[in-house]
C-alpha positions as CSV (number, residue, x, y, z in Angstrom):
1,M,66.5,164.7,-20.3
2,K,65.0,164.4,-16.5
3,T,61.6,165.6,-18.3
4,N,61.9,162.9,-21.1
5,K,62.7,160.2,-18.4
6,M,59.5,161.4,-16.6
7,I,57.4,161.2,-19.4
8,I,58.3,157.8,-20.2
9,L,57.7,156.8,-16.6
10,V,54.6,158.0,-16.6
11,I,53.4,156.3,-20.2
12,V,54.8,153.0,-18.7
13,T,52.4,153.3,-15.8
14,I,49.7,154.4,-17.7
15,A,50.2,151.2,-20.0
16,L,50.7,149.0,-16.6
17,L,47.6,150.1,-15.1
18,S,45.3,149.8,-18.4
19,V,47.1,145.9,-18.5
20,N,45.8,145.2,-14.8
21,T,42.5,146.9,-15.6
22,L,41.9,144.4,-18.7
23,A,43.3,141.6,-17.4
24,N,41.3,138.5,-15.5
25,D,38.0,139.9,-16.4
26,L,35.0,137.7,-17.5
27,S,32.7,137.9,-20.7
28,V,29.3,136.5,-21.1
29,T,26.9,136.3,-23.8
30,H,23.7,134.2,-23.9
31,T,21.4,132.3,-26.4
32,I,17.8,131.2,-26.0
33,T,16.1,128.6,-28.1
34,Q,12.7,129.8,-27.2
35,Q,12.1,133.6,-26.5
36,Q,8.2,133.1,-26.6
37,V,6.8,130.2,-24.6
38,K,3.6,128.7,-23.6
39,P,2.6,127.6,-20.2
40,G,4.3,124.0,-19.7
41,D,6.9,124.7,-21.9
42,S,10.4,124.5,-21.7
43,S,13.5,126.4,-23.5
44,I,17.1,126.1,-22.9
45,I,19.8,129.1,-22.1
46,T,23.3,128.9,-23.0
47,L,26.1,131.1,-21.3
48,T,29.2,131.3,-23.2
49,L,32.3,132.5,-21.1
50,S,35.5,134.0,-22.2
51,A,38.5,135.3,-20.0
52,I,39.5,139.1,-21.0
53,G,42.7,139.8,-20.6
54,G,44.2,136.8,-18.2
55,T,42.8,133.7,-16.3
56,V,39.7,133.9,-14.3
57,E,39.0,131.3,-11.4
58,N,36.4,130.0,-9.2
59,I,33.3,131.2,-11.4
60,K,29.8,130.1,-10.0
61,I,26.8,130.4,-12.0
62,R,23.8,130.5,-9.9
63,P,20.0,130.8,-11.6
64,V,17.3,132.7,-9.5
65,Q,14.8,130.8,-8.9
66,E,11.7,132.9,-8.6
67,G,7.8,133.1,-10.2
68,Y,6.6,130.7,-12.9
69,F,10.3,129.6,-14.0
70,T,12.3,126.2,-12.6
71,I,15.8,126.4,-14.0
72,K,17.9,123.3,-13.8
73,P,20.9,123.0,-12.7
74,N,20.9,125.0,-9.6
75,E,24.4,126.1,-10.2
76,I,27.6,125.6,-12.3
77,D,31.5,125.5,-10.8
78,V,34.2,126.5,-13.4
79,D,37.6,126.0,-11.4
80,T,39.9,127.8,-14.1
81,L,39.1,129.7,-17.4
82,S,42.1,130.8,-19.4
83,L,42.6,133.7,-22.0
84,S,42.4,131.2,-24.7
85,K,39.5,129.3,-23.8
86,V,35.7,129.2,-24.5
87,I,33.2,127.5,-22.2
88,A,29.5,127.1,-23.1
89,E,27.3,126.1,-20.0
90,S,23.5,125.5,-20.6
91,F,20.2,125.7,-18.2
92,V,16.9,123.8,-18.6
93,V,13.9,126.3,-17.7
94,D,10.7,125.1,-17.3
95,I,7.6,127.0,-17.2
96,S,5.0,126.5,-14.8
97,N,1.4,125.2,-16.5
98,K,0.1,128.2,-14.0
99,A,2.1,130.6,-16.1
100,S,0.1,133.7,-16.8
101,S,0.9,135.4,-19.9
102,G,3.1,138.5,-19.9
103,D,6.8,139.7,-20.2
104,Y,9.5,138.4,-17.9
105,T,13.1,138.3,-17.0
106,I,15.4,135.5,-16.0
107,S,18.3,136.3,-13.9
108,F,21.9,134.6,-13.3
109,E,24.2,135.7,-10.1
110,I,27.5,135.2,-11.3
111,E,30.7,135.0,-9.1
112,Y,34.3,134.8,-10.0
113,Y,38.0,135.5,-9.0
114,D,40.2,137.7,-11.4
115,G,43.5,137.0,-9.6
116,S,43.1,139.6,-6.9
117,S,39.4,139.6,-5.6
118,T,36.4,138.2,-5.9
119,K,33.9,139.9,-8.5
120,Y,30.0,139.2,-8.9
121,M,27.7,139.9,-12.1
122,T,24.0,140.0,-12.9
123,L,22.9,138.5,-16.2
124,T,19.1,139.2,-17.2
125,I,17.8,137.5,-20.0
126,P,14.2,138.6,-21.6
127,I,11.5,135.8,-21.9
128,T,7.7,136.1,-23.0
129,V,5.0,133.7,-21.9
130,I,2.0,133.4,-24.8
131,G,-0.7,131.9,-22.6
132,E,-3.2,129.1,-24.6
133,P,-6.5,130.5,-25.0
134,I,-9.2,128.1,-23.9
135,I,-12.9,128.4,-24.9
136,H,-16.1,127.0,-23.4
137,V,-19.6,127.1,-23.7
138,K,-20.4,128.4,-20.0
139,N,-24.2,128.1,-20.8
140,Y,-27.3,128.7,-22.9
141,T,-30.9,129.4,-22.9
142,I,-33.7,129.1,-24.6
143,D,-36.2,132.0,-24.6
144,K,-39.6,128.9,-24.8
145,Q,-40.3,126.5,-22.4
146,T,-42.0,124.4,-25.1
147,I,-40.9,124.4,-28.8
148,H,-43.4,122.6,-31.5
149,S,-42.3,121.7,-34.9
150,G,-42.5,124.7,-37.6
151,E,-41.9,127.1,-34.7
152,D,-38.9,129.5,-34.0
153,F,-37.0,130.2,-30.6
154,I,-34.0,132.2,-29.9
155,S,-31.2,130.9,-27.7
156,Q,-28.6,133.1,-25.8
157,I,-25.1,131.3,-25.7
158,T,-22.7,132.4,-23.7
159,L,-18.7,131.7,-24.5
160,I,-15.9,131.9,-21.5
161,N,-12.3,132.3,-22.3
162,V,-10.7,129.9,-18.8
163,G,-7.1,129.7,-20.8
164,D,-4.4,132.0,-19.9
165,G,-3.7,133.5,-23.5
166,I,-5.8,135.5,-25.8
167,A,-8.3,134.0,-28.3
168,K,-9.0,135.5,-31.4
169,N,-11.1,135.1,-34.5
170,I,-13.6,133.5,-32.9
171,F,-16.1,131.3,-35.3
172,I,-19.5,129.6,-33.8
173,T,-21.0,127.2,-36.4
174,F,-23.8,125.1,-36.0
175,N,-24.4,121.8,-37.5
176,S,-28.4,120.5,-37.7
177,S,-30.8,119.9,-40.5
178,L,-34.2,119.7,-38.3
179,I,-33.4,122.8,-36.3
180,V,-31.8,125.4,-38.4
181,P,-29.8,128.5,-37.4
182,K,-31.2,131.6,-39.0
183,T,-27.9,133.0,-39.2
184,S,-24.9,130.2,-40.2
185,T,-22.1,131.9,-38.6
186,I,-21.1,134.1,-35.1
187,Y,-18.0,136.1,-35.3
188,I,-16.5,137.1,-32.3
189,E,-12.9,139.2,-32.9
190,E,-11.6,138.6,-29.2
191,L,-11.6,137.3,-25.7
192,Q,-9.5,138.1,-23.1
193,K,-8.6,135.9,-20.2
194,N,-11.5,135.2,-18.1
195,E,-13.7,137.3,-20.3
196,E,-16.9,136.1,-21.3
197,K,-19.7,136.7,-24.2
198,T,-23.3,136.2,-24.8
199,V,-24.5,135.8,-28.3
200,K,-28.1,135.4,-29.6
201,V,-28.8,132.8,-32.6
202,H,-32.4,132.4,-33.9
203,F,-33.3,128.7,-34.9
204,S,-36.3,127.5,-36.7
205,V,-37.9,124.0,-36.1
206,Q,-38.3,122.6,-39.3
207,P,-42.3,121.1,-39.6
208,N,-41.2,117.5,-40.2
209,A,-39.2,117.5,-36.8
210,Q,-40.9,114.9,-34.7
211,P,-41.1,115.3,-30.8
212,G,-38.0,114.7,-29.0
213,S,-34.4,115.4,-27.7
214,Y,-32.3,116.9,-30.6
215,P,-29.0,117.6,-29.9
216,I,-27.2,120.6,-31.6
217,P,-23.2,120.5,-32.3
218,V,-22.0,124.1,-31.5
219,M,-18.6,124.0,-33.5
220,I,-16.0,127.1,-32.2
221,S,-12.7,127.6,-34.0
222,Y,-10.4,130.2,-32.8
223,V,-6.8,131.3,-33.1
224,N,-4.1,132.2,-30.3
225,K,-3.0,136.1,-29.7
226,D,-0.3,135.9,-32.8
227,G,-2.0,133.3,-35.2
228,S,0.3,130.6,-34.7
229,M,-2.3,127.9,-33.1
230,T,-5.6,127.2,-34.4
231,Y,-8.0,126.0,-31.8
232,T,-11.4,123.7,-32.7
233,K,-13.9,122.5,-30.5
234,Q,-17.3,120.9,-30.0
235,Y,-19.9,121.3,-27.7
236,L,-23.8,120.1,-27.9
237,M,-26.9,122.1,-27.0
238,T,-30.1,120.1,-26.4
239,V,-33.2,121.4,-27.2
240,E,-36.8,119.3,-26.8
241,I,-39.5,119.4,-29.4
242,T,-42.4,118.7,-27.5
243,E,-46.1,117.9,-28.7
244,K,-48.4,120.2,-29.7
245,G,-51.7,119.7,-28.4
246,G,-53.2,117.1,-26.5
247,I,-56.5,115.7,-25.7
248,E,-59.2,118.5,-25.6
249,T,-63.0,117.8,-24.4
250,Y,-66.0,119.2,-25.6
251,I,-69.9,118.7,-24.5
252,E,-72.0,117.3,-27.3
253,N,-75.3,117.3,-25.6
254,V,-77.2,117.5,-22.3
255,L,-80.3,115.3,-22.1
256,Q,-82.4,115.5,-19.1
257,T,-83.3,111.4,-18.5
258,S,-85.2,111.6,-15.2
259,Q,-86.8,114.1,-12.7
260,N,-83.3,113.9,-11.1
261,E,-80.8,112.9,-13.6
262,K,-79.5,114.0,-16.9
263,K,-77.2,112.5,-19.3
264,V,-73.7,114.6,-20.5
265,R,-72.1,113.4,-23.6
266,I,-68.4,114.6,-24.0
267,K,-66.3,114.4,-26.9
268,F,-62.4,113.7,-26.4
269,V,-60.5,114.8,-29.5
270,N,-56.8,113.9,-29.8
271,S,-55.5,117.4,-31.4
272,A,-51.6,116.3,-31.0
273,D,-49.9,115.5,-34.1
274,S,-49.2,111.8,-33.0
275,Q,-50.9,109.0,-30.9
276,L,-51.5,109.5,-27.3
277,K,-51.7,106.4,-25.4
278,F,-53.7,105.0,-22.3
279,I,-56.0,107.6,-21.8
280,K,-58.0,107.6,-18.9
281,V,-60.8,110.1,-17.4
282,T,-61.5,110.3,-13.5
283,L,-64.8,111.8,-13.0
284,P,-66.5,113.0,-9.5
285,S,-67.8,110.3,-6.9
286,Y,-71.4,111.7,-7.9
287,A,-71.0,110.8,-11.6
288,N,-72.0,107.4,-12.9
289,P,-69.5,105.9,-14.1
290,Q,-66.5,107.6,-12.0
291,S,-63.6,106.3,-14.4
292,I,-63.8,106.2,-18.0
293,Y,-60.6,104.3,-19.8
294,I,-60.0,105.5,-23.6
295,G,-57.0,103.6,-24.6
296,N,-55.1,105.1,-27.5
297,L,-56.2,107.7,-29.9
298,D,-54.5,108.6,-33.0
299,S,-53.8,112.0,-34.2
300,D,-57.3,114.0,-35.0
301,D,-59.1,110.8,-33.7
302,Y,-61.8,110.9,-30.9
303,S,-64.1,108.8,-28.3
304,T,-67.6,109.9,-27.3
305,E,-68.7,109.0,-23.8
306,D,-72.0,109.3,-21.8
307,V,-71.9,110.2,-18.2
308,Y,-74.8,110.5,-15.9
309,I,-74.9,113.0,-13.2
310,P,-77.8,114.4,-10.9
311,L,-79.8,117.3,-12.5
312,N,-79.0,120.2,-10.3
313,V,-75.4,119.7,-11.2
314,S,-74.1,122.6,-13.4
315,S,-70.4,122.0,-13.9
316,I,-68.2,118.9,-13.9
317,K,-64.7,118.3,-13.2
318,L,-62.1,115.7,-15.1
319,N,-59.1,114.6,-14.9
320,V,-57.8,113.3,-18.1
321,T,-54.5,111.7,-18.2
322,Y,-52.4,110.5,-21.2
323,T,-48.8,109.1,-22.1
324,T,-46.9,111.5,-25.1
325,P,-44.7,109.4,-27.6
326,L,-41.9,110.5,-25.3
327,N,-43.7,108.3,-22.3
328,D,-44.3,111.6,-20.7
329,I,-47.4,111.2,-18.6
330,V,-49.7,114.4,-18.9
331,T,-52.5,114.8,-16.4
332,N,-54.6,118.0,-17.2
333,Q,-57.7,119.3,-15.0
334,I,-61.1,120.2,-16.8
335,E,-63.9,121.9,-15.5
336,L,-66.9,121.8,-18.1
337,Q,-69.5,124.4,-17.6
338,L,-73.3,122.4,-18.8
339,P,-75.9,123.6,-20.7
340,K,-79.6,123.7,-19.5
341,P,-80.7,120.0,-20.6
342,E,-83.1,119.4,-23.3
343,I,-85.4,116.7,-22.8
344,S,-85.0,113.3,-24.0
345,P,-88.0,111.8,-26.1
346,I,-88.6,109.3,-23.9
347,N,-89.6,111.9,-20.7
348,Q,-91.5,113.8,-23.7
349,K,-93.6,110.4,-24.5
350,E,-94.1,110.0,-20.3
351,S,-95.2,113.9,-19.8
352,S,-97.8,113.7,-22.8
353,A,-99.2,110.6,-21.4
354,A,-99.6,112.3,-17.7
355,T,-101.0,115.2,-19.3
356,G,-103.6,113.3,-21.1
357,K,-104.4,111.2,-17.8
358,I,-104.5,114.6,-15.9
359,L,-107.0,116.2,-18.7
360,L,-109.1,112.8,-18.8
361,V,-109.6,113.1,-15.1
362,F,-110.3,117.1,-15.3
363,V,-112.7,116.3,-17.8
364,G,-114.5,113.4,-16.1
365,L,-115.0,115.7,-13.0
366,V,-116.3,118.6,-15.2
367,L,-119.0,116.1,-16.6
368,G,-120.0,114.7,-13.5
369,Y,-120.6,118.2,-11.7
370,F,-123.0,118.8,-14.9
371,I,-124.8,115.9,-14.6
372,G,-125.4,115.9,-10.9
373,R,-127.2,119.2,-11.3
374,V,-129.4,118.3,-14.4
375,R,-130.4,115.3,-11.6
376,R,-131.0,117.9,-8.9
377,K,-133.2,120.2,-11.1
378,K,-135.4,117.0,-11.8
């Protein structure tokens, strides 16, 4: 009998201890509206509280404020939570615009009284920040200083991801009818945060492209890491098409006009694709004239000008200034080497007359000499 009573006592004691262990405990579960968020987004975390075994009191829930997350309210208090009652409390989580992509945890510290002592628990909730990629054209270069109609050139375009997220499936296209890319679409698989990549594009300028400034639209499309968002951006790269050719100079002839002077005939030709304006030529101080104003010349048109300079000058320097269709003022310094001058027809007649006079004088002297001798013999 005594043994049976002891067994019963032990069983009752164990049962009472089990009741005390289960009583007055707290169960907390959670839900979150967005497990994956972008910088600048918000999410709502709801905590569901229920009592286990009996009533719990003085419940305090405090979110841990750290990192890129701001959680409101700062604290929620529940005075009493009975066994039959369930309470849901919500917190708003704001994600900073500067949040970096990655996996994080949001923590809550929970304090409560179980009827005999104060207890503490920590709840951690995972959350993932997926940053937004932002692709910019960092710079572009062109391999030629001057580009003319009908020519090809190469441009190197550097893209950079200045956003926080990964950019994937990046397509670059160009929209231009007069400056045409030889590759219509450029593909880049991926750009990480702060990563940059340079692509090379070959362009061809159509022969009918006139001199001027041409903006080329650069279209960039890409998606974020998981492909849930598509982005499209447009940039402009500017290409200058310059005038081909300019004013070319040629020596047509050089004639000696006197013992000390020669005439230089210079031909000025417009070899550009279009009209050049306000053409002016400046010559050295020993030349006559020292300045020539030609005015406007159409493409392939020319003007011939005469300049008088000293006979002993072997070359002549010119400054040729004109205005292009883009209103750019161009000044070229040119030195022309002069060939040996020809004798002008007038000088040839004067020279022949002088020679004739000299010959007559010489003949007269000879005749006078012989006539004198004959007289002396008589």
